[in-house]
C-alpha positions in Angstrom: 102.1 97.5 85.5 101.2 98.6 89.1 102.1 95.6 91.7 99.5 96.7 94.8 97.2 93.8 95.3 94.9 95.9 97.9 97.0 94.0 100.7 98.4 94.8 104.1 101.6 93.7 106.1 102.0 92.8 109.8 101.1 90.0 112.1 98.3 89.3 114.6 101.8 88.4 117.3 102.9 92.1 115.7 100.4 93.4 116.8 99.3 91.6 119.7 102.7 93.1 120.9 102.3 96.6 120.6 98.4 96.9 122.0 100.2 95.2 125.5 102.4 98.1 125.6 100.1 100.2 124.4 97.4 99.1 127.1 100.5 98.7 129.8 103.2 101.9 129.3 101.0 104.1 127.2 101.8 105.9 123.3 105.5 107.3 123.5 107.2 103.1 124.6 105.1 102.0 121.8 106.7 104.2 119.2 110.0 103.6 120.7 109.8 99.6 119.8 108.3 101.2 116.7 112.2 103.2 115.7 113.0 98.8 115.6 110.2 97.1 113.8 110.9 100.3 111.2 114.3 99.9 111.1 113.5 95.7 110.1 111.4 96.8 107.3 114.5 99.5 106.5 116.5 97.0 105.8 114.8 94.3 104.6 111.9 95.3 102.0 113.8 96.0 99.0 110.6 96.3 97.0 108.6 98.4 98.9 111.9 100.6 100.4 112.8 101.1 96.5 109.9 102.4 95.8 109.6 104.5 97.9 113.4 106.0 97.6 112.3 106.6 94.0 109.8 108.7 95.0 112.0 110.6 97.3 115.2 110.8 95.4 113.4 111.0 91.7 110.6 112.6 91.8 111.1 115.0 95.1 114.5 115.4 94.2 116.1 114.8 97.7 119.5 113.6 97.8 120.5 109.7 98.3 121.5 110.5 101.8 118.3 112.6 102.3 116.0 110.3 100.3 117.0 106.9 102.4 116.6 109.3 106.0 112.7 109.7 104.4 112.6 106.4 104.1 113.0 105.5 107.3 110.9 108.4 108.4 108.1 107.2 106.2 108.4 104.0 108.0 107.9 105.2 111.3 104.9 107.6 110.2 103.5 104.5 109.0 103.9 102.2 112.1 102.8 105.5 113.7 99.0 105.8 111.9 98.3 101.6 113.2 99.1 102.8 116.6 97.4 105.6 117.2 94.1 103.7 115.1 94.6 101.2 117.8 94.2 103.8 120.8 91.9 106.1 119.1 89.1 103.0 118.4 89.9 101.1 121.5 89.6 104.6 124.1 92.8 103.6 125.5 93.9 107.2 127.1 96.2 109.4 125.4 96.8 112.9 124.6 96.1 113.4 120.9 95.1 116.9 120.0 93.4 117.9 116.5 92.7 120.5 114.9 89.9 121.3 112.0 90.8 123.5 108.9 87.5 123.5 106.5 84.6 121.4 108.9 82.2 124.0 107.7 82.7 122.5 104.2 82.0 119.3 104.7 78.7 120.5 107.2 77.8 122.1 104.1 77.7 118.7 102.2 75.1 117.1 105.2 73.3 120.3 105.4 72.2 119.7 101.6 70.6 116.1 102.1 71.6 115.3 99.1 74.5 112.9 100.2 78.4 113.4 99.5 81.7 112.0 98.0 84.2 112.8 100.5 87.8 111.6 97.8 91.3 111.2 100.0 94.2 108.9 98.8 96.7 107.0 101.3 98.6 109.8 102.9 98.4 110.1 106.4 95.9 108.4 108.4 92.7 108.0 107.1 91.4 105.4 109.7 91.4 108.6 111.9 89.8 110.8 109.0 86.7 108.4 109.2 86.4 108.7 113.3 86.8 112.3 113.6 84.2 112.3 110.9 81.6 111.5 113.4 81.3 114.4 114.3 79.9 115.8 110.5 76.5 114.1 112.4 75.6 112.1 109.5 75.8 108.4 108.2 79.6 107.9 107.1 80.7 104.9 104.8 83.4 104.3 104.1 84.8 102.0 100.5 88.0 100.0 100.7 89.2 96.7 99.7 89.3 94.2 102.1 92.9 93.7 102.2 93.5 92.8 106.0 95.0 89.4 106.6 91.6 87.9 107.9 93.3 86.6 111.3 94.7 89.9 111.5 91.1 92.4 111.0 89.7 89.8 113.9 92.2 90.6 116.3 91.8 94.5 115.7 88.2 94.2 115.5 88.3 92.7 119.0 90.5 95.6 120.3 88.9 98.2 119.0 85.6 97.2 118.3 83.5 97.5 115.3 84.1 100.1 113.1 81.9 103.6 114.1 81.5 103.9 110.8 80.0 101.8 108.1 82.3 100.0 105.6 81.5 98.8 102.5 83.8 96.3 101.5 85.2 96.5 97.8 83.9 93.1 95.8 84.9 91.4 92.5 80.5 90.7 92.3 79.9 94.8 92.6 77.4 94.6 94.8 79.4 97.2 96.4 78.3 99.6 93.0 74.5 98.8 95.2 76.2 99.8 98.4 77.7 103.1 97.5 74.1 104.1 95.5 72.0 102.9 98.4 74.1 105.3 100.3 73.9 108.5 98.2 70.4 107.7 97.5 69.9 107.6 101.4 71.5 111.4 101.6 74.7 109.7 103.4 78.5 110.5 102.9 80.5 107.9 101.1 84.5 108.1 101.7 87.0 106.7 99.6 90.4 106.5 98.0 91.1 107.6 94.4 94.4 106.9 93.9 94.9 103.4 93.6 93.5 100.0 91.6 94.0 96.8 90.9 94.7 95.3 87.7 91.9 95.2 85.6 90.0 97.8 86.4 89.4 101.3 84.7 91.6 104.1 85.2 91.7 107.6 83.9 95.3 109.5 83.5 97.0 113.0 84.8 100.7 114.1 85.6 101.2 113.8 88.9 104.7 114.8 90.6 105.6 115.5 86.6 104.8 111.9 85.2 101.4 110.3 84.0 99.9 108.3 86.3 96.7 106.2 86.4 93.8 106.7 88.7 90.9 104.3 89.6 87.7 106.0 87.2 85.5 104.5 89.9 84.7 107.3 92.7 85.0 110.0 89.3 82.1 108.2 87.4 80.0 107.4 91.0 80.2 111.5 91.2 79.6 112.4 87.6 76.4 110.1 87.6 74.7 110.6 91.1 75.8 114.5 90.2 76.4 114.6 94.4 78.7 117.4 96.2 82.5 116.4 96.3 85.4 116.8 99.1 88.7 116.4 99.0 89.6 115.1 102.6 93.0 114.1 104.2 94.3 113.7 108.2 97.3 115.0 108.5 100.0 113.6 111.5 101.7 117.7 112.3 103.8 116.0 115.5 103.6 112.8 117.8 100.5 113.6 119.1 98.2 116.5 117.2 96.4 115.6 114.1 95.7 118.0 111.4 91.9 117.2 109.4 92.0 119.3 106.3 88.5 119.0 104.1 88.6 121.3 100.6 85.8 123.6 100.1 82.6 121.8 98.7 82.6 121.2 94.7 79.4 120.9 92.4 80.4 119.1 89.3 77.0 119.9 86.8 78.6 119.4 83.4 76.3 117.0 82.0 79.0 115.4 79.6 80.5 112.8 82.1 83.8 112.4 80.5 84.5 116.3 81.0 83.3 115.8 84.7 85.2 113.2 85.4 88.5 115.0 84.2 87.7 118.0 85.9 87.4 116.4 89.2 90.3 114.1 88.3 92.6 117.8 87.8 90.9 118.9 91.3 91.7 115.5 93.3 95.4 115.5 91.6 95.9 118.8 92.7 95.1 118.7 96.4 96.5 115.2 96.4 100.3 116.8 95.4 99.4 119.8 97.4 99.6 117.1 100.3 102.3 114.8 99.1 104.5 117.5 98.7 103.8 119.3 102.5 104.1 116.0 104.4 106.6 113.8 102.5 106.9 111.1 104.6 102.8 110.4 104.7 102.3 109.2 101.2 102.2 105.4 102.0 102.9 103.6 98.5 105.0 100.7 98.3 105.1 100.5 94.9 105.8 102.3 91.6 103.2 104.7 91.0 103.9 105.7 87.5 104.9 102.2 86.3 101.7 101.9 83.2 
């Protein structure tokens, strides 16, 4: 069974060090320091490294040497996403540039005033995507697991301030379902990942990179139940200071059979996700065996 537990690694001390470097010296020196941290994870995080190495070697067909190099790049890119999040959300001076591909598609959803569902995966920088979606001039709700260590979360909030979007935390009491329902009923946008689940949750199965994998049923149930328009959104890093935001064409799933709607949505989502994974292979931050049933 998948071993992901909805938690992230890191320590408050590590965040303090990087924030201090960012404030005093800027982004590039922080990236340089990050090289050593990434190398540490490359050497000593065996479990996550094995899963990521297998992804490069077995799923994408890279040679052993190239797969090891891509593994290191993956850790370095992941660290950059954390640094970039702090920089942009705390107002630290930077030279980041952004390209928007499909922003009109998202504006069409807003203009309908029926609410909308934006689905993504753990590829690229979702926090940056949420930050940039403020341009849509509507209330944004981001659904996420409360997986950060409490002390880390408190420290990051102290540095960056409160998020500019409304966060809906997934809880065991299912209260998040009511919050999502209220947001859609108020014609707001709800953003969530559709590539991970915790054990015990209902799932759907689809072929992904040549092998069957499971995906959480929840996001697809929501669209089928509320009949809101859907777009698949990703924020990818194209060089050290440039992000490319993608928003797919608006999709409406109108079949009265919810099971057919969920399968249609799953197919579209997996197609979009697979295209992004192949185009930006180092930026899929999946540190467990995604295909283990």
